[in-house]
C-alpha positions as CSV (number, residue, x, y, z in Angstrom):
1,M,12.3,3.7,61.4
2,S,9.7,1.1,61.0
3,G,9.6,-1.0,57.8
4,N,5.9,-0.4,57.6
5,L,6.3,3.3,56.6
6,Y,7.8,4.0,53.2
7,E,10.1,7.0,52.9
8,N,8.1,10.2,52.8
9,K,8.7,13.8,53.8
10,Y,6.5,13.4,56.9
11,E,9.0,11.0,58.4
12,P,10.2,13.6,61.0
13,L,6.6,13.8,62.3
14,Y,6.4,10.0,62.4
15,D,9.7,9.9,64.4
16,Y,8.4,12.6,66.8
17,L,5.2,10.7,67.4
18,M,7.0,7.5,68.0
19,Q,9.0,9.2,70.8
20,E,5.9,10.9,72.3
21,K,4.7,9.5,75.6
22,R,1.4,11.5,75.8
23,A,-1.7,9.7,74.6
24,D,-3.7,12.9,73.9
25,F,-2.1,16.3,73.0
26,V,-2.2,19.3,70.7
27,L,0.5,20.8,68.5
28,T,0.2,24.1,66.7
29,Y,0.9,24.3,63.0
30,E,4.1,26.2,63.8
31,E,5.3,23.4,66.1
32,I,4.5,20.8,63.4
33,E,6.4,22.8,60.8
34,E,9.4,23.0,63.2
35,I,9.3,19.2,63.6
36,L,9.1,18.7,59.8
37,G,11.5,21.4,58.8
38,F,9.2,22.9,56.1
39,A,5.9,24.8,55.9
40,L,2.7,22.8,55.8
41,P,0.7,23.2,52.5
42,R,-2.2,25.5,52.4
43,S,-4.5,22.4,52.1
44,A,-3.5,21.6,55.7
45,Q,-6.0,24.3,56.7
46,R,-8.8,21.9,55.8
47,A,-9.9,19.5,58.5
48,E,-10.0,16.5,56.3
49,W,-6.4,16.9,55.2
50,W,-5.2,15.6,58.5
51,D,-6.9,12.2,58.6
52,D,-8.2,11.6,55.1
53,D,-6.3,8.5,53.8
54,T,-8.0,6.2,51.4
55,P,-6.6,3.7,48.9
56,E,-7.8,5.9,46.1
57,H,-6.1,9.0,47.6
58,P,-3.2,7.9,49.9
59,R,-1.9,10.8,52.0
60,D,1.6,10.7,53.2
61,Q,0.9,12.8,56.3
62,A,-2.0,10.6,57.4
63,Q,-0.1,7.4,56.8
64,A,2.9,8.7,58.9
65,I,0.6,9.7,61.7
66,H,-1.3,6.3,61.6
67,Q,1.8,4.3,61.4
68,A,3.1,6.0,64.5
69,G,-0.1,4.8,66.3
70,Y,-2.0,8.1,66.3
71,D,-5.2,9.7,65.0
72,S,-5.2,13.4,64.1
73,R,-7.9,16.0,63.9
74,R,-7.6,19.7,63.2
75,A,-8.8,21.7,66.2
76,P,-12.1,23.5,65.6
77,E,-10.4,26.9,66.1
78,G,-7.8,26.1,63.4
79,G,-4.1,26.4,63.5
80,K,-3.7,23.4,65.8
81,V,-3.9,19.6,65.5
82,R,-5.0,17.2,68.2
83,F,-3.2,13.9,68.3
84,R,-4.6,10.9,70.1
85,K,-3.1,7.4,70.5
86,L,-5.3,5.0,68.5
87,S,-5.8,2.7,71.4
88,T,-7.4,5.6,73.5
89,I,-10.1,6.6,71.0
90,P,-13.5,5.3,72.1
91,R,-15.1,2.7,69.9
92,R,-18.5,3.6,68.4
């Protein structure tokens, strides 16, 4: 594993994303839980949980996803998360 990511329980998701070849894809919460080996917290139902990572409130899941080179957003219909390679996200 990369030295940039400290040990955290979301490391299996980081490892999965590092092996992923697709630049844009969706995983269900069930698929993510299978990758992680544990249930997501109830707070994962909130959209901001997936990508909210600030120095004041560091979030292990967001850091694992970003360190793997991805952005994550909860799908509007819920229960799914869209992952996109950071280099493929249009600049504003």
